[in-house]
C-alpha positions in Angstrom: -8.2 3.3 -16.4 -11.0 1.1 -15.4 -14.4 1.1 -16.2 -15.5 3.4 -13.5 -13.0 5.9 -14.2 -10.7 5.1 -11.5 -7.1 4.7 -12.0 -3.4 5.4 -10.2 -0.9 7.5 -12.0 2.9 6.7 -11.9 3.4 9.6 -10.0 1.1 8.4 -6.9 2.4 5.5 -6.8 5.9 6.6 -6.9 4.8 8.8 -3.9 3.9 6.0 -2.2 7.0 3.9 -2.6 8.9 7.2 -1.1 6.3 7.5 2.0 7.3 4.1 2.5 11.0 4.1 2.0 11.0 2.4 -1.0 10.7 -1.1 0.5 8.2 -3.7 0.2 5.7 -3.7 3.2 5.5 -7.1 3.7 9.1 -8.4 3.6 11.1 -5.6 3.9 13.3 -5.9 1.0 14.5 -2.6 -0.4 16.6 -4.2 -3.3 13.2 -5.5 -5.7 11.0 -3.7 -8.1 7.9 -2.9 -6.2 4.7 -3.5 -7.4 1.2 -1.9 -6.7 -0.9 -4.2 -4.4 -4.6 -3.4 -4.1 -5.3 -4.2 -0.3 -8.6 -5.1 -1.2 -8.6 -7.0 -4.6 -10.8 -5.3 -7.3 -12.3 -9.1 -7.7 -13.4 -8.6 -3.8 -14.9 -4.9 -4.7 -11.7 -2.7 -3.8 -11.5 0.8 -5.6 -8.8 1.2 -8.1 -7.8 3.8 -6.0 -4.4 5.1 -4.1 -5.8 4.6 -1.1 -6.4 1.2 -1.7 -2.9 0.1 -2.9 0.5 -0.9 -1.0 3.6 -1.3 -2.6 4.8 -5.1 -2.3 7.9 -6.8 -4.3 6.4 -9.1 -7.4 6.8 -12.2 -4.9 4.9 -11.0 -2.0 2.5 -9.6 -4.1 1.9 -13.1 -5.7 1.8 -14.5 -2.4 -0.7 -12.2 -1.2 -3.1 -13.3 -4.2 -6.5 -12.3 -3.7 -6.4 -11.8 -0.3 -7.2 -8.9 1.6 -4.4 -8.1 3.8 -3.2 -4.6 5.0 0.5 -4.2 5.6 0.6 -0.4 5.8 1.6 0.2 9.5 -0.8 4.0 9.3 -3.6 2.9 7.4 -7.2 3.3 8.7 -8.7 -0.2 7.5 -11.8 -0.1 5.7 -14.3 -2.7 5.6 -13.1 -6.2 4.0 -9.6 -5.7 5.2 -7.7 -7.1 7.8 -4.4 -6.2 9.3 -1.5 -8.8 8.8 -0.5 -10.5 11.8 2.3 -8.4 13.0 1.4 -5.2 11.9 0.9 -2.3 14.3 -3.1 -1.8 15.4 -2.5 1.8 15.8 -1.6 4.6 13.4 1.8 5.6 12.9 3.4 9.6 12.2 5.9 9.2 9.7 8.5 11.7 9.8 8.3 14.6 8.0 9.8 14.9 4.4 13.0 17.1 3.8 11.7 20.4 4.1 8.6 20.0 5.6 8.1 21.5 9.3 5.3 19.5 10.6 3.1 22.8 11.0 
């Protein structure tokens, strides 16, 4: 928990990883441990909220460092973040989870 009381739970991060197919959003690998990456780093004023987190493998998270880069294909960009080169500029609808009817 940070000084403002914001935090990300293990359950929230696991659900986020599931949403993106348990793959790193930068390199696409699914065989590596995923780590929570802040789209807009905390040091640049980003929030410690699940809405500011994307799953990246350790190598990609380290490569990104303190840059504000959004690899989420369905994210709405906040001020201070930029879409990664090659990432779609439109929102995408992810497939419904098993048991969801989309209504």
